Each structure stands twice: as structure tokens, then as C-alpha cells.
N, C-alpha and C positions, 0 to 999 in steps of 0.2 A: 604417200609421196615422200614423207620423211625417211622411210626405209630406203627409197631409191637414192635420195641425197646422201644418206649414211653409207650406202654401198659404194657410190661413186667417190665419196671422200676416202673410203678405205683403199681404193685403187689409186687415188691420187689425181694429179693434174692431167695426165694422159687420158684417163677415163672421162674426165669432164670435156676435154677437147674432142674425144671421139664421139661423145654424146651430142656435142654441139654440131659437129660435122654431119652426123647422121640426121640430126634435127633439120639442118639446112637441106639435106638431100630429100628427106621425106616431105617436109612442108616448111618453107623458109621462115614463117613467123615463129615456129617452134625453135629453130636454131637461133634466131635473133633473141628470143626470150631467154634461152639458156645462156647465151653470151652476156646479156644484160645482167642476169642473175649472178653469173660468175664474176663479173666486174664489180657489181654492187656488194656482193658478200665477201669479196677479198680472196676468193678461191684462185684467182689467176696469179696472185702475188706479183703483180706488175708494178707495184708502187702506188697505184691509185688509192687503194684502201688504206695503206699505211700512211700515205701522204695526205690523206683527207684533212687531218688536223692541221697540217702545215698550210694547205690551201685555205682552209677556213680562217686560220690566223692571219694569213696574208691579206685576204679580202675583208676580214672583219674590221680592220682599221679604216679601210676605204669606205666601207658602208657606214661605219660610225661617224666619220667626218661628213659624209654626204647627208646623213640623217640630221646631224647637229646643224649643218648649214641650212637645210630646209626648215628646221624648227626656228632658227634665227630669222630667216626670211619671213616666216609666218608671223612671228612676234612683231616684226617691223612693218608688216603689211598695213596694219591699222593706223600707224603713225605717219603714213605718207611715204610715197616712193622717193627714192634718191633722185637727185637732179640728173637730168640727161645731159646737161651742159648747154642746152638750147632753151633760153628763157621763154620764147614764144611757145614752144612745144610744151614746156612745163606748165605754163599758164593755161594752155588749151586742155591739157590732161587734167589739171586740177578742176577747171570749170566743168569738164565733162563728167568727172567723178562726182562732183557735187550735184550736178543735174541728175545723174543716175541714182544717187542716194535719195534725192528728193522724190524721184519717180517711184523708187522702191517703197518709201514711206507712204506715198499716196496709194500705191497699189495694195499694200498691206492694210491700210485703213479701209479701202474699198472692199477687200476680202472680208474684213471683220464686219462691215455693215451688211454685206451679202449673207454672211453666216447668221447674223442676228435676225435679218429679215426671214431667212429660211426657218430658223428656230421658231420665230414668232408665228409664221404661217402654219407650221406643223403643230404648234401648241393650240392655235385657234381652231384648226381642223379637229384636233383631239377633243377640245372642249365642246364644239358644236356636235360631234358624234355622241359625246357623253350626254349632252342635253336631250338629244333626239332618242336615245335609248330608253325603253320603258323601265320604270323603276321595278325592282324585284317584287314588290308587294302589290303592284297594280294588277297583274294577271292572276293572282292567287285569290281563291274564295275561301272564306272560313265559315 
């Protein structure tokens, strides 16, 4: 495969375009794959590959600002939400959040009791099976 790529590189861009067109004629996914490879590898010299750094730099600032904004919102999430401007709604939201937090605590406590009960029942079953098992020396005669 690398030999084919090297040969096409030796002939230049017209060879790549001919291979792509033939690929589309023979089986369209092959042509599409060749086109994608040509764009990705920079063999088309259409500005996409050389401009990749420019595009990355252009959007990197936006992504960084968005990421920092999300991180800031996550830090402030536990401190309470900002006021919506409607006192009745803010009171309702605070009461609902407190109720949900209490329900979560109760549910976590329930799950912990459930795990403890399951662990205890498994341990009790193990101990009862262990007691019922004959001792290793009982069946042996000397």
C-alpha cells in the first residue's frame, strides 16, 4: 500500500485525482476514501491541511472559554443557583432542591441498610453451611 502511495506521490496531484475518479467509477466508497485521505494528508494542497493550525487556533480560544465557563458553573452549582428574579419561583426551587436532597439522603441510607442486610444474610448462610459440613477428621479412620 505504501508503494502505491509513493508512486502516486511521484506522479503528483493529477495522479491522485485520477485514482480518486477511477475509485468513484469502480466503487464509490473507494473514491470517497481516496478523497478523504487526500484531504486529510494534505496531498490536495487546498489550504485545509496547511490551515489546520489556523483553524485550531481560532477555535481553541472559544473552546477554552466555554470549558472555563462550564467549570465555573460547576463550582457554583453547590453554592446555590443564581436568582431568577422571581422570588416565589426561587423559594419553590430552593424548597424542591432541599426536599430532593433529603430524599437522596434517605435513599442512600436505605441502600446502605439493604447492603448490610444482604451481607448479613450471606454471612449467616455461609456460617450455617460451614456448621453443617462434616469436619475433615470425622470421616477418616485411623
